[in-house]
N, C-alpha and C positions, 0 to 999 in steps of 0.2 A: 574647313568648316562647311557643313552641309545644312541648308535650310530645311525645316519641315516640310515645305512643298516640294523640295527635291526628293525627299526621302519618299513621299507619297507617290511621286512621279515614278521613281524606281520601282517601287514595290508595284504599281499598276502596270509597269512595263512588262514584269514577269507574271502578274496575275491581273489580267485586263478588267475582270468583273469586280475586283476587290474594292470594298469600302475601307478606308483607312482612316484612323485617327491618331494623330502623333502629338505627343508632348515633349518639349525639350526640357530635360530634367534639370539641368544645370545653367541654362542659358548660354553655354559655350558652343553649341552646335555639334557636339560629338556624342553626348549621352541622351538617348532618346527612349521613351516609352511609346510602343505602339499596339493599337487594338486593329487587328485585320479581319474582315469578314469576307469570305469567298465561297462560291459553290465548288471551287476546285478542291476544298478540304474535304468534301464529302467521301466518306469511307476510308479516309486516311487517318493514321494515328497522329497524336499531338506531335511527336518528333517529326513525322513526314510533313506535317503541315508547317513547322518552323523551318524545315530544311527548304521549303519551296520559298519562303520568305527570305531567308538568308541567302539562297541562290539568286534572288532578284537583286539583293543588296551586296553581292559578292565584291564588286570592285571597290565600292566604298568601305567595306569592312576590311579588305586586304590591304588598302592603302591607310587604314585607320582613321580616314575621314569621319568614320563613325567608329567610335571606341567601345561603346556599349548599347545594348539595345535589351529593354525589358519587353518582352513580347507575349501577347495574348492573342490566340487565334480561334475563330468560330465559324461554323457553318452558318448559312442564313437561318436555318431553323433553330440551332443553338442560340444564336443572336436574339432572335425573336422571342425565344422562351426566356432568356435572360432579362431582356427589356421588359417583359410583362411582369416579372418578379420584382424588378428593382423599383 
């Protein structure tokens, strides 16, 4: 089992500037939903952005400590625009 704070630490280990919001979808510590905002995503496709996050979580994903991850990624500009609309 991986705690939400551990998932945040892992993501920030790979993307130090990332702002991360994590929700445990099942309460079991292996199915998560994440929103990640990072300047590292600038100019990268959504697939490349997700690959950066998955790269930071590689060990936990490989060992199935994290079984499923619903992921949304945003640049800071995209997040600011989304926040103004919401």
